[in-house]
C-alpha positions in Angstrom: 58.1 -59.6 -33.3 58.1 -58.1 -29.8 61.3 -58.4 -27.8 61.2 -60.3 -24.6 62.8 -58.3 -21.7 65.4 -60.3 -19.9 67.5 -59.4 -16.9 71.3 -59.2 -17.2 71.5 -62.3 -15.0 69.2 -64.2 -17.3 71.1 -63.2 -20.4 74.4 -64.4 -18.7 72.7 -67.6 -17.6 71.5 -68.5 -21.1 74.9 -67.6 -22.7 76.8 -69.7 -20.2 74.4 -72.6 -20.8 74.9 -72.4 -24.6 78.7 -72.2 -24.1 78.9 -75.1 -21.7 76.5 -77.3 -23.7 78.1 -77.3 -27.1 80.1 -74.2 -28.0 83.0 -74.8 -25.6 84.0 -78.1 -27.2 84.2 -76.4 -30.6 86.2 -73.3 -29.6 88.3 -73.9 -26.6 91.6 -74.6 -28.3 95.1 -73.2 -27.6 94.7 -70.8 -30.6 91.5 -69.3 -29.0 92.5 -69.2 -25.3 92.2 -65.6 -24.2 90.1 -64.4 -27.1 86.6 -63.2 -26.7 83.5 -65.1 -27.9 80.3 -63.1 -28.4 77.2 -65.3 -28.3 73.7 -64.5 -29.6 71.6 -66.0 -26.8 68.6 -66.4 -29.0 70.2 -68.3 -31.9 73.3 -69.7 -30.4 75.3 -68.1 -33.2 78.7 -66.8 -32.1 81.8 -64.9 -33.3 85.4 -64.9 -31.9 88.1 -62.2 -32.0 90.8 -60.7 -29.8 88.7 -58.1 -28.0 85.1 -59.0 -28.9 84.4 -55.7 -30.7 84.6 -57.0 -34.3 82.6 -60.1 -33.2 79.9 -58.0 -31.6 79.7 -55.7 -34.7 79.4 -58.7 -37.0 76.6 -60.3 -34.9 74.8 -57.0 -34.5 74.9 -56.6 -38.3 73.3 -60.1 -38.8 70.9 -59.7 -35.9 70.2 -56.0 -35.2 68.1 -56.6 -32.0 69.9 -59.6 -30.6 70.9 -60.1 -27.0 74.6 -60.6 -27.0 76.9 -61.8 -24.2 80.7 -62.1 -24.2 82.9 -64.7 -22.6 86.7 -64.8 -22.5 87.7 -68.3 -23.8 89.5 -70.3 -21.2 88.9 -67.9 -18.3 86.1 -67.5 -15.8 86.1 -63.6 -16.2 86.1 -61.4 -19.2 88.3 -58.7 -17.7 90.2 -57.9 -14.6 90.8 -54.5 -13.0 93.9 -54.3 -10.9 94.2 -58.0 -10.5 95.1 -61.1 -12.4 92.9 -63.5 -14.3 93.2 -67.2 -13.7 92.8 -69.7 -16.5 90.1 -72.3 -16.0 91.5 -75.8 -16.3 90.0 -78.1 -18.8 
């Protein structure tokens, strides 16, 4: 199967759509706030861990050519350099 080339913006758009339309309700609990969720934008499959590294490796093992995108649960940014991160209110 030939891979479809997508821009970074399109990968992000698809991941955020999947997150908002079903994944968020399942994962956004106090136990998961601040953790990273890595989403396979083609299947909607996802994994969660503290930094996203184990989650990405796990998904890459299952889906070697998948397009993955990470989101910090409960926040509107994944990381901050020199500034603070504000939590998104429910």
